[in-house]
C-alpha positions as CSV (number, residue, x, y, z in Angstrom):
1,M,79.6,146.9,115.4
2,V,77.3,149.4,117.0
3,V,77.1,147.3,120.1
4,Q,80.9,147.1,120.3
5,L,81.3,150.9,119.9
6,R,79.0,151.5,122.9
7,L,80.9,148.9,125.0
8,I,84.2,150.3,124.5
9,L,83.2,153.4,126.4
10,S,82.9,151.3,129.5
11,Y,86.5,150.5,130.8
12,G,85.3,147.4,132.4
13,W,84.4,145.8,129.2
14,C,87.5,146.8,127.1
15,T,89.2,143.4,127.5
16,I,86.2,141.5,126.6
17,L,85.6,143.6,123.5
18,I,89.1,142.9,122.3
19,V,88.8,139.2,122.7
20,G,85.5,139.3,120.9
21,F,86.9,141.4,118.0
22,A,89.8,138.8,117.6
23,A,87.3,135.8,117.5
24,C,85.4,137.8,114.9
25,H,88.5,138.3,112.8
26,D,89.4,134.6,112.9
27,S,85.8,133.8,111.7
28,I,86.2,136.2,109.0
29,D,89.6,134.6,107.9
30,Q,88.0,131.2,108.0
31,Q,85.1,132.3,105.8
32,E,87.5,133.7,103.2
33,G,89.4,130.3,103.4
34,D,92.5,131.5,105.1
35,L,94.2,128.8,107.2
36,T,97.4,130.5,108.4
37,Y,96.1,131.2,111.8
38,I,96.3,127.4,112.5
39,A,100.0,126.4,113.4
40,Y,101.9,124.1,111.1
41,H,104.7,122.2,112.8
42,P,105.2,118.8,111.0
43,V,106.6,116.1,113.1
44,P,108.3,113.4,111.1
45,Y,107.2,109.9,111.7
46,V,109.6,107.0,111.7
47,L,107.8,103.6,111.0
48,D,109.3,100.6,113.0
49,I,110.2,98.1,110.4
50,P,110.7,94.6,111.7
51,P,114.3,93.3,111.3
52,G,115.1,91.8,108.0
53,F,112.3,93.4,106.2
54,P,112.7,95.5,103.0
55,A,113.4,99.3,103.6
56,L,110.3,101.6,103.4
57,E,110.4,103.7,100.2
58,Q,108.6,106.9,100.6
59,P,107.9,109.4,97.9
60,P,110.1,112.5,98.5
61,D,107.0,114.7,98.4
62,N,105.0,112.5,100.8
63,L,107.2,111.9,103.8
64,M,105.2,110.6,106.7
65,T,104.3,112.8,109.6
66,V,102.2,112.4,112.7
67,D,99.5,114.8,111.5
68,G,99.5,113.2,108.0
69,I,98.9,109.8,109.3
70,Q,96.2,111.0,111.6
71,L,94.5,112.9,108.7
72,G,94.9,109.7,106.6
73,R,93.3,107.6,109.3
74,K,90.2,109.8,109.4
75,L,89.8,109.7,105.7
76,F,90.3,106.0,105.5
77,Y,87.3,105.4,107.7
78,D,85.1,108.3,106.6
79,P,82.5,107.5,104.0
80,I,82.8,111.0,102.8
81,F,84.5,109.7,99.7
82,S,81.5,107.8,98.2
83,I,78.6,109.3,96.4
84,D,76.0,108.4,99.0
85,S,78.3,108.6,102.0
86,T,77.9,104.7,102.7
87,V,81.3,103.3,101.6
88,S,84.8,104.1,103.0
89,C,88.1,102.6,102.4
90,S,87.6,100.7,105.6
91,S,84.4,99.1,104.1
92,C,86.6,96.8,101.9
93,H,89.6,96.9,104.2
94,Q,88.5,95.9,107.8
95,Q,90.9,95.5,110.7
96,K,89.3,92.4,112.0
97,Y,89.9,90.7,108.7
98,S,93.5,91.9,108.2
99,F,92.3,94.7,106.2
100,T,90.2,92.7,103.9
101,D,86.4,92.1,104.1
102,G,85.7,88.4,104.4
103,L,83.9,88.6,101.0
104,A,84.6,86.9,97.6
105,Q,83.9,90.2,95.9
106,S,83.6,93.5,97.8
107,N,80.3,95.6,98.1
108,G,80.5,99.1,96.4
109,V,77.7,101.5,96.2
110,A,76.6,100.0,92.9
111,G,77.0,96.3,93.5
112,K,79.9,93.8,93.8
113,T,83.4,94.5,92.7
114,P,84.9,92.0,90.1
115,R,87.7,91.0,92.5
116,S,88.4,90.3,96.1
117,S,89.8,93.1,98.4
118,M,93.5,92.6,99.0
119,N,95.3,92.4,102.4
120,L,96.8,95.7,103.2
121,V,99.2,94.4,105.8
122,N,102.8,95.4,104.7
123,V,101.5,96.7,101.5
124,G,103.8,99.8,101.9
125,L,106.7,97.4,101.7
126,T,105.7,95.6,98.4
127,Y,106.7,97.1,95.2
128,H,106.3,96.6,91.4
129,G,102.6,97.3,91.2
130,I,99.6,97.5,93.4
131,F,96.2,95.8,92.9
132,W,95.9,92.2,91.8
133,D,96.9,93.2,88.3
134,G,99.6,95.8,89.3
135,R,97.8,98.6,87.5
136,V,99.4,101.5,89.5
137,A,102.9,101.8,90.9
138,S,102.2,103.6,94.1
139,L,99.8,103.9,97.0
140,E,99.2,107.6,96.1
141,E,98.0,106.4,92.6
142,Q,96.0,103.6,94.1
143,S,94.2,105.9,96.6
144,L,92.8,108.0,93.7
145,L,91.0,105.2,91.9
146,P,88.2,103.9,94.1
147,I,86.5,107.2,94.3
148,E,85.7,107.5,90.6
149,D,85.2,103.7,90.1
150,P,81.5,103.3,89.1
151,I,80.9,100.3,91.3
152,E,83.0,101.1,94.3
153,M,82.4,104.8,95.3
154,A,80.8,106.2,92.1
155,N,81.7,109.8,92.9
156,T,83.8,112.5,91.4
157,W,86.8,114.0,92.8
158,E,85.4,117.5,92.1
159,N,82.5,116.6,94.5
160,V,84.8,115.1,97.0
161,E,87.0,118.1,97.0
162,Q,84.2,120.4,97.8
163,R,82.9,118.2,100.6
164,L,86.5,118.4,102.1
165,R,86.7,122.1,101.7
166,N,83.3,122.7,103.3
167,H,83.9,120.4,106.2
168,P,84.0,121.9,109.7
169,V,87.2,120.0,110.6
170,Y,89.1,118.7,107.7
171,P,90.5,122.0,106.5
172,G,92.3,122.5,109.7
173,D,93.5,118.8,109.4
174,F,94.9,119.5,106.0
175,R,96.8,122.6,107.1
176,R,98.4,120.8,110.0
177,A,99.3,117.8,107.8
178,F,100.6,119.6,104.6
179,G,101.0,123.3,105.5
180,I,98.4,124.5,103.1
181,E,97.4,128.2,103.5
182,N,93.8,128.3,102.0
183,V,91.0,125.8,101.9
184,E,91.0,125.9,98.1
185,Q,94.4,124.1,98.2
186,I,92.7,121.0,99.5
187,D,92.5,118.5,96.5
188,R,92.5,114.9,95.5
189,N,96.4,114.6,95.6
190,L,96.6,115.6,99.2
191,A,93.8,113.5,100.2
192,A,95.5,110.5,98.4
193,K,98.8,111.3,100.1
194,A,97.3,111.2,103.6
195,V,95.5,108.0,103.0
196,S,98.8,106.6,101.7
197,Q,100.6,107.7,104.8
198,F,98.2,105.8,107.1
199,V,98.2,102.7,105.0
200,R,102.0,102.5,105.1
201,T,101.8,102.2,108.8
202,I,99.8,99.0,108.7
203,T,102.5,96.4,109.3
204,S,103.0,93.0,110.6
205,G,106.2,91.0,111.3
206,T,107.0,90.6,115.0
207,E,104.2,89.0,117.0
208,S,103.1,85.9,115.1
209,K,104.2,82.6,116.1
210,Y,106.2,82.1,113.1
211,D,108.1,85.4,113.7
212,R,108.8,84.4,117.4
213,F,110.0,81.0,116.0
214,I,112.3,82.6,113.5
215,R,113.8,84.7,116.3
216,G,114.5,81.6,118.3
217,E,112.1,82.4,121.1
218,I,109.8,79.4,120.7
219,F,109.6,76.0,119.0
220,L,106.9,75.0,116.7
221,E,104.8,72.0,117.2
222,E,105.8,69.0,115.2
223,N,103.1,69.3,112.6
224,E,103.7,73.1,112.3
225,Y,107.4,72.5,111.9
226,N,106.8,69.8,109.1
227,G,104.7,72.3,107.2
228,Y,107.3,75.0,107.6
229,L,109.9,72.6,106.2
230,M,107.6,71.7,103.2
231,F,106.6,75.4,102.7
232,F,110.2,76.4,102.2
233,N,111.6,73.2,100.9
234,L,114.1,72.8,103.7
235,D,114.1,68.9,104.1
236,P,115.0,66.6,101.3
237,N,113.0,63.8,103.1
238,L,109.9,65.8,102.8
239,P,108.2,66.9,99.6
240,D,108.5,70.5,98.2
241,A,105.2,72.1,98.6
242,Q,106.3,74.9,96.1
243,C,104.9,77.6,98.3
244,G,108.0,79.6,99.1
245,H,108.8,80.4,95.4
246,C,105.9,82.8,95.3
247,H,105.4,83.7,99.0
248,N,109.0,84.6,100.1
249,A,110.0,85.3,103.7
250,P,109.9,87.7,105.5
251,L,106.8,89.3,103.8
252,L,105.5,86.0,102.8
253,A,104.8,87.6,99.4
254,T,106.6,88.6,96.2
255,N,106.5,91.4,93.9
256,D,105.9,89.2,90.9
257,Y,102.7,87.9,89.0
258,F,101.8,84.3,88.3
259,N,99.2,82.3,86.4
260,N,98.5,79.7,89.1
261,G,96.3,77.5,87.1
262,L,92.9,79.0,88.0
263,Q,91.6,79.3,84.5
264,E,91.7,76.6,81.9
265,A,92.6,77.9,78.4
266,A,93.8,76.3,75.1
267,D,95.8,79.5,74.2
268,L,96.7,82.9,75.7
269,E,93.9,84.9,74.2
270,S,91.1,82.6,75.5
271,I,92.1,83.2,79.2
272,P,88.8,84.8,80.5
273,D,90.3,87.1,83.1
274,K,93.6,88.4,81.5
275,G,94.7,90.1,84.8
276,R,98.2,91.4,84.4
277,G,98.1,91.0,80.6
278,L,95.4,93.9,80.5
279,I,97.9,96.2,82.0
280,T,101.1,95.4,80.2
281,G,99.4,94.5,76.8
282,D,101.9,91.4,76.6
283,P,99.7,88.2,76.0
284,I,102.3,86.2,77.9
285,D,100.9,88.1,81.0
286,N,97.3,87.0,80.5
287,G,95.8,85.1,83.5
288,K,98.7,86.4,85.8
289,F,97.9,87.9,89.2
290,K,100.0,89.2,92.0
291,A,101.1,86.9,94.7
292,P,99.6,88.4,98.0
293,T,101.0,88.2,101.4
294,L,100.1,85.0,103.4
295,R,100.5,87.0,106.7
296,N,97.1,86.5,108.5
297,I,96.0,84.3,105.7
298,T,93.4,82.5,108.1
299,L,91.6,85.8,108.2
300,T,91.7,87.0,104.7
301,G,89.4,84.3,102.8
302,P,87.7,83.7,100.5
303,Y,90.9,83.2,98.5
304,M,92.3,84.1,95.1
305,H,91.6,87.2,93.1
306,D,88.0,86.3,92.5
307,G,87.4,84.7,96.1
308,R,86.6,81.3,94.4
309,F,88.0,79.3,97.3
310,K,86.2,79.5,100.6
311,S,88.8,77.6,102.7
312,L,92.4,76.8,103.0
313,P,91.9,73.1,102.5
314,E,90.4,74.1,99.1
315,V,93.4,76.3,98.2
316,L,95.9,73.6,99.2
317,D,93.9,70.9,97.1
318,H,94.1,73.3,94.1
319,Y,97.9,73.7,94.4
320,A,98.5,70.0,95.1
321,S,96.5,69.0,92.0
322,G,98.8,71.3,89.7
323,G,95.9,73.5,88.8
324,K,94.1,73.7,85.4
325,S,95.9,73.6,81.9
326,S,97.0,76.9,80.6
327,P,99.8,77.8,78.3
328,N,101.6,80.2,80.6
329,K,100.8,78.5,83.8
330,S,103.7,78.9,86.4
331,T,106.4,76.0,86.2
332,F,105.8,75.9,90.1
333,M,102.3,74.4,89.5
334,F,102.3,70.7,88.9
335,N,100.9,67.6,90.7
336,L,102.6,67.5,94.1
337,F,101.3,64.2,95.3
338,L,100.9,65.5,98.9
339,T,99.2,63.1,101.4
340,E,96.4,64.4,103.5
341,S,98.5,64.4,106.5
342,E,101.2,66.5,104.8
343,K,98.5,69.0,103.6
344,A,97.2,69.2,107.1
345,D,100.8,70.1,108.3
346,I,101.1,72.8,105.8
347,I,97.8,74.4,106.9
348,A,99.1,74.1,110.5
349,F,102.1,76.1,109.5
350,L,99.9,78.7,107.8
351,L,98.1,79.3,111.1
352,T,101.4,80.4,112.7
353,L,101.5,83.4,110.4
354,T,98.5,85.0,112.2
355,D,99.5,88.2,114.0
356,S,96.6,89.1,116.3
357,S,98.4,92.4,117.3
358,T,97.5,93.7,113.8
359,L,93.8,93.1,114.6
360,T,93.9,95.0,117.9
361,N,96.5,97.7,117.4
362,P,94.6,101.0,118.4
363,A,96.6,103.0,115.9
364,Y,94.8,101.2,113.1
365,K,91.2,101.6,114.5
366,S,88.7,104.0,113.6
367,P,89.2,107.4,115.1
368,F,85.4,108.1,115.1
């Protein structure tokens, strides 16, 4: 301040002194945690939902905004969440694999997770539980869990909150996204809300060959079309492949859980991985898992909740066989007596579900 008092005597330096003092004032405010000097002008974001898709349900206290999505995108790709700063959300959900990771079980900071990472495409449009076993009801709840999972990120939210508050950029981002006035307001719930906003933008449903066919823009090849007819049981002269019951159009998924004959068991209690049953406490749900979307299915292997099948032919062989014996196995699971040619046609149809635009959309890429 002594230097500033001397400078103020010189008329030619007055303007410079005032600017310098203002910058000093901002610096003091930032050190005290004040963020109100940063403008807060939230711009609502309207997601373009493909025609015929379910409506997007957003929590009233976490409506999507441009700045909220941008913050969530940063956090999704930033390993700041993990204890050793090596694992981010994107480690297990990579854009090139349709937001899976190409592994049977994902790699966390402390080893492999017990289950395969799920495809995040259109996850914001599916309801009745998230995760293979549906343990949480919303993306906001889901986003909280990996951080403190001892295998995945092995961190504590208290530690993460301090990292975010001390970060040179994130406090301003949180201010612009949520209107907080002080860095101490940055917490786990706001971080989870931001990540959820970004994940809700990850959609697919307009650019695949299947979607263009449904809109009447193109025809499918004969083998693809035969597979389509069997998938949805649309031709009485072709066998019902029993696919459409659990993978409904347009999401090619369902909100329900099924025992699809992966685990042989004499009774409900002897099913090794009880899946949904561990969440509901109802033995009839033992061995049931969520039916995931088949969009971009060619990119999301290995397949099933534990990644046991490496290829789509293996998957189709399993379903065609009727699966293993289990007391609550889905009634849709029985020997289908499909020929090799028919199975090949079904796989040809599955290939039409690939939407390459999801893999290249710059809005989904890392911002770093």
